[in-house]
C-alpha positions in Angstrom: 58.1 55.7 -75.0 56.4 52.6 -76.4 56.0 49.4 -74.4 56.6 46.1 -76.1 54.0 43.4 -76.6 54.3 41.2 -73.6 54.7 44.0 -71.3 51.1 45.2 -71.1 49.7 45.5 -67.5 47.0 42.8 -68.1 49.5 40.1 -69.0 52.4 41.1 -66.7 51.5 38.7 -63.7 52.8 35.1 -64.2 50.4 32.1 -63.8 52.3 30.7 -60.8 51.8 34.0 -59.0 48.0 33.8 -59.5 47.6 30.2 -58.0 47.6 31.2 -54.2 44.7 33.6 -54.9 42.8 30.9 -56.6 43.4 28.3 -53.7 42.6 30.9 -51.1 39.3 31.6 -52.8 38.5 27.8 -52.8 39.3 27.4 -49.1 37.1 30.4 -48.2 34.3 28.8 -50.2 34.6 25.5 -48.3 34.7 27.3 -44.9 31.7 29.3 -45.8 29.9 26.2 -46.9 30.7 24.4 -43.6 29.6 27.4 -41.7 26.3 27.4 -43.6 25.9 23.6 -42.7 26.7 24.2 -39.0 24.3 27.1 -38.8 21.6 25.0 -40.3 22.0 22.2 -37.7 22.2 24.7 -34.8 19.0 26.2 -36.0 17.4 22.7 -35.9 18.6 22.0 -32.4 17.4 25.3 -31.2 14.0 24.6 -32.6 13.9 21.2 -30.9 15.0 22.7 -27.6 12.3 25.4 -27.9 9.8 22.6 -28.6 10.9 20.8 -25.4 10.9 24.0 -23.4 7.3 24.6 -24.5 6.1 21.0 -23.8 3.4 20.4 -21.1 4.1 18.1 -18.1 2.7 14.6 -18.3 2.0 12.8 -15.0 2.1 8.9 -14.8 1.0 7.1 -11.7 2.0 3.6 -10.7 -0.4 1.9 -10.0 -3.0 3.6 -12.1 -5.6 5.7 -10.4 -8.5 3.5 -9.3 -6.5 0.3 -8.9 -8.0 -1.8 -6.1 -5.7 -4.8 -5.6 -2.3 -3.3 -4.8 0.0 -5.4 -2.6 1.6 -3.4 0.2 5.1 -4.0 -1.3 4.2 -3.3 -5.0 6.0 -0.4 -6.6 4.2 2.9 -6.0 5.4 6.0 -7.7 4.6 9.2 -9.7 6.7 10.1 -12.7 6.6 13.4 -14.7 7.9 13.8 -18.3 8.2 17.1 -20.0 8.5 18.8 -16.6 9.3 18.4 -12.9 7.5 17.7 -9.7 6.7 20.8 -7.6 5.2 19.1 -4.6 3.7 15.6 -4.0 2.1 13.7 -1.1 0.6 10.3 -0.7 -1.7 10.0 2.3 -3.6 7.1 4.0 -7.3 7.3 5.1 -6.3 9.0 8.4 -4.4 11.7 6.5 -0.9 10.4 7.5 1.8 11.0 4.9 3.5 8.0 3.4 7.4 8.2 3.4 8.8 8.7 -0.1 12.0 9.6 -2.0 12.2 12.4 -4.7 14.8 12.0 -7.4 17.5 14.6 -7.8 16.0 15.8 -11.1 12.6 16.0 -9.5 11.0 13.8 -12.1 10.2 10.8 -9.9 8.8 10.2 -6.4 8.5 6.7 -5.0 7.2 5.2 -1.8 9.9 4.2 0.7 7.9 2.1 3.1 5.3 -0.8 2.9 1.7 0.3 2.8 -1.2 -1.1 4.9 -3.7 -3.7 4.0 -7.2 -2.8 2.8 -6.6 1.0 2.7 -7.3 3.7 0.1 -4.3 6.0 -0.6 -4.7 9.4 -2.2 -2.3 11.5 -4.3 -2.0 15.3 -4.1 0.5 17.8 -5.5 1.5 19.4 -8.7 4.0 19.4 -11.5 5.1 22.2 -13.8 5.9 21.7 -17.5 8.4 23.2 -19.9 5.5 25.5 -21.0 5.3 26.9 -17.5 1.8 25.5 -16.9 0.9 23.6 -13.7 -0.6 20.1 -13.9 -2.2 18.5 -10.8 -1.0 15.2 -9.3 -4.2 13.5 -8.2 -5.9 10.1 -7.9 -6.2 7.2 -5.5 -5.8 3.5 -5.3 -6.7 0.8 -2.7 -4.5 -2.0 -1.3 -5.5 -5.6 -1.2 -7.6 -7.0 1.7 -6.1 -10.4 2.5 -8.1 -13.5 3.1 -5.7 -14.0 6.0 -2.2 -13.2 7.1 0.6 -15.5 8.1 3.1 -14.6 10.9 6.7 -15.7 11.0 9.1 -16.1 13.9 12.7 -17.1 14.3 14.6 -19.6 16.4 17.6 -17.2 16.7 17.7 -14.0 18.7 19.4 -10.7 18.5 22.9 -10.4 19.8 23.0 -14.1 20.8 25.9 -16.5 20.4 25.4 -20.0 19.0 27.3 -23.1 18.3 28.8 -24.1 14.9 25.9 -26.4 13.9 23.1 -23.9 14.5 20.5 -23.8 11.7 18.3 -20.7 11.2 14.7 -21.8 11.4 11.8 -19.5 10.3 8.4 -20.9 11.4 5.0 -19.8 10.1 1.6 -19.9 11.8 0.2 -21.8 8.9 1.5 -23.8 5.9 3.0 -21.7 3.0 1.6 -22.4 -0.5 3.8 -20.2 -2.6 7.2 -21.2 -1.0 9.2 -19.7 -3.9 7.7 -16.2 -3.4 8.5 -16.5 0.3 12.1 -17.8 -0.2 12.8 -14.9 -2.6 12.1 -12.5 0.2 14.6 -14.1 2.6 18.2 -13.0 3.0 21.2 -14.4 5.0 24.3 -12.2 5.1 27.4 -13.5 6.7 30.9 -12.4 7.6 33.0 -14.2 6.4 31.0 -15.3 3.4 29.4 -18.7 4.0 27.9 -21.1 1.6 24.4 -22.3 2.6 20.9 -22.9 1.4 17.2 -22.8 2.5 15.2 -26.0 2.8 11.4 -26.4 3.5 10.6 -28.8 6.4 7.8 -29.7 8.8 4.7 -29.8 6.6 5.6 -26.5 4.8 5.3 -24.5 8.1 9.1 -24.0 8.5 12.0 -23.1 6.3 15.6 -23.7 7.6 18.9 -22.3 6.4 22.1 -24.2 7.2 25.6 -23.8 5.9 27.2 -26.5 3.7 29.6 -27.3 6.5 29.7 -26.2 10.2 30.0 -22.5 10.7 33.4 -21.0 11.1 33.9 -19.8 14.7 33.3 -16.0 15.0 31.0 -15.7 12.0 28.6 -12.8 12.1 25.1 -13.5 10.7 22.2 -11.2 9.7 18.8 -12.8 8.9 16.3 -10.7 6.9 12.8 -11.8 6.1 10.9 -9.0 4.2 7.6 -10.9 4.3 5.1 -8.3 5.1 2.9 -7.7 2.0 4.2 -10.8 0.2 1.5 -13.0 -1.3 2.1 -16.5 0.1 -0.6 -18.1 -2.1 -4.3 -18.7 -1.7 -5.0 -15.1 -0.7 -2.7 -15.3 2.3 -0.2 -12.5 2.8 2.8 -12.0 5.1 1.9 -10.4 8.5 5.3 -9.2 9.5 9.0 -8.6 8.6 11.8 -10.1 10.7 15.5 -9.1 11.1 17.9 -10.8 13.5 21.7 -10.4 14.1 23.6 -13.1 15.9 27.1 -14.6 15.9 28.8 -18.0 16.1 31.0 -18.7 19.1 33.9 -21.1 19.6 33.8 -24.6 18.0 32.7 -27.3 20.3 31.9 -30.8 18.9 30.8 -33.8 20.9 31.4 -37.3 19.6 29.4 -39.9 21.4 29.7 -43.6 20.7 26.9 -45.8 22.0 29.0 -49.0 21.6 32.0 -47.6 23.4 29.8 -45.9 26.0 31.8 -42.7 25.8 31.1 -39.0 25.2 34.1 -37.1 24.1 34.2 -33.3 23.9 36.4 -31.4 21.4 36.9 -27.6 21.6 38.6 -25.8 18.8 40.0 -29.1 17.6 41.4 -30.3 20.9 40.0 -33.0 23.2 39.0 -31.4 26.4 36.8 -34.1 28.1 36.1 -37.8 27.8 33.1 -38.9 29.9 31.9 -42.5 30.5 28.2 -42.5 29.5 25.2 -44.7 29.4 22.9 -44.4 26.3 19.4 -45.8 25.5 18.6 -49.4 26.1 19.2 -51.2 22.8 16.8 -54.1 23.3 13.8 -51.7 23.2 13.4 -49.6 20.0 11.5 -47.0 22.0 14.5 -46.3 24.1 17.4 -46.4 21.7 19.4 -43.2 21.4 19.4 -42.2 17.7 22.6 -42.0 15.6 23.3 -38.9 13.6 24.3 -35.3 14.1 22.1 -33.8 16.9 22.1 -30.1 17.8 21.9 -28.6 21.3 18.5 -27.0 21.5 18.1 -25.8 25.1 19.7 -26.0 28.6 17.9 -26.5 31.9 19.5 -26.6 35.4 16.5 -28.6 36.5 14.1 -30.5 34.2 11.1 -32.7 34.8 10.9 -35.7 32.5 7.6 -37.2 31.4 7.0 -40.5 29.6 3.7 -42.1 30.8 4.2 -45.0 28.4 7.2 -46.0 30.4 5.7 -45.3 33.8 7.2 -42.0 34.9 5.9 -38.4 35.0 7.6 -35.2 36.4 10.8 -37.1 37.0 13.3 -34.5 38.1 16.9 -34.4 36.6 19.7 -31.8 36.9 21.9 -30.2 34.2 19.7 -31.3 31.3 20.9 -30.4 27.8 18.3 -31.1 25.1 19.7 -32.5 21.8 16.4 -33.5 20.0 12.7 -33.2 20.2 12.2 -36.9 20.8 13.2 -36.7 24.5 16.9 -37.1 24.1 18.9 -35.1 26.7 22.3 -35.2 28.2 21.8 -35.0 32.0 23.0 -36.0 35.4 22.1 -39.6 36.3 23.6 -40.6 39.7 21.4 -43.8 39.6 23.3 -45.2 36.6 26.9 -44.3 37.5 27.7 -48.0 37.8 26.5 -48.6 34.2 28.2 -45.5 32.7 31.1 -46.5 30.4 29.9 -50.1 30.4 26.2 -50.6 29.5 23.3 -48.7 27.9 20.3 -48.6 30.3 18.6 -45.2 29.8 15.3 -44.4 28.1 17.1 -42.7 25.2 19.0 -40.0 27.1 22.8 -39.8 27.6 23.4 -40.4 31.3 26.5 -38.8 32.9 27.8 -38.7 36.5 26.7 -35.5 38.3 30.0 -33.7 38.2 30.5 -34.6 34.5 27.0 -33.5 33.6 27.5 -30.1 35.3 30.9 -29.6 33.6 29.4 -30.4 30.2 26.3 -28.2 30.9 28.5 -25.2 31.7 30.4 -25.7 28.4 27.5 -26.2 26.0 26.1 -23.6 23.7 22.8 -23.8 21.9 23.7 -24.9 18.4 26.6 -27.1 19.3 26.7 -30.3 17.3 26.6 -33.8 19.0 27.7 -36.5 16.6 26.2 -39.8 17.9 27.3 -43.1 16.3 26.8 -46.8 16.9 23.0 -46.9 17.3 20.6 -49.2 15.4 18.3 -46.2 14.6 18.9 -42.9 12.8 17.8 -39.4 13.7 15.3 -38.1 11.2 12.1 -36.0 10.6 10.1 -38.1 13.0 12.4 -36.8 15.8 11.5 -33.1 15.2 14.0 -30.2 15.2 16.9 -30.2 14.5 17.6 -33.0 12.0 19.0 -30.6 9.4 22.5 -32.2 9.4 21.1 -35.7 8.6 20.8 -34.6 5.0 23.7 -34.7 2.5 24.4 -31.3 1.0 22.9 -32.2 -2.3 19.7 -33.5 -0.6 19.5 -30.4 1.5 19.7 -28.1 -1.6 17.0 -30.0 -3.3 14.6 -29.0 -0.5 14.8 -25.4 -1.6 11.7 -24.1 -3.4 14.1 -22.2 -5.8 16.1 -25.4 -6.7 13.3 -27.9 -7.1 
């Protein structure tokens, strides 16, 4: 039986039927091509990983080995690239280990405490590289030997309670040349947050911090002065650190008017006392009680007054509350009771009757503000601590080394 032309085996499959085979072949070609590309990149990464795995460890010391002017608070560390730290120590001349912290990936170790002055420190230890080889950690450096050191102390004490006008005063044994470097190392932390600023006073030997306004009652305050190892200028370095925690008590504000001859006490916004008083004799500039915001500085159940220029020494008074360094106190004055509430006859102090003086003494906190008005003379730097509140806020901020 013969087959017709158009019915041969080679021509029997239609064109439409052949298209899926052609498309499938093209897709397979693309997939194979992508697979080839992917395989090529993977081979490259593997080569790179192998190269890193075979790399030697490189040790970098900070400061460099042989450095001889390192400040005790300068960064001190060892860093390893291409490997990890196996063990490391930094020791002082006596062989004592310096405290340090190792990173989780074991590539960095850094000092975690200030170093000493004028000492040579020595590295020891090892690191291992990706090539499995061990590299030593070794070398030494020497810290600076200061021309002198400067000690700092604080006017506030741990766990003490102060009045709402209390400034923080840090006093140095010698004037500070690089005030900005020192101020950058000072911290005031408060709860609640309180706006305030540092100001340099008293011939550059003291820096004070005060809030913009009186403290809020109950405020908790932490003072930190990380000054050990800080270069204060002229080869002088900080001798010590300082940290103090204190709090602010209730609000008590005294308003004293030299012309009305009264001393009024307000506690937490309420008037609690109104005492007749006698202030400094106004006809003598050396005896006038100064106007301005004074701050309670100290309390003495018995105090001996001395003023040879006015003819008295070791004059005993009771219930004395100091409010300035120029000799101004609130104290008991039984000899002037007849003048209290009427005339000013004192040598600059605020005279109260014995019972009133005792009552006020018992109520006063160091740091309480005393706002005196009516005088012909103003409280100022010539009167010694604390005259902080005689400055406007803008004036006060301008006395910061970081704002000038």
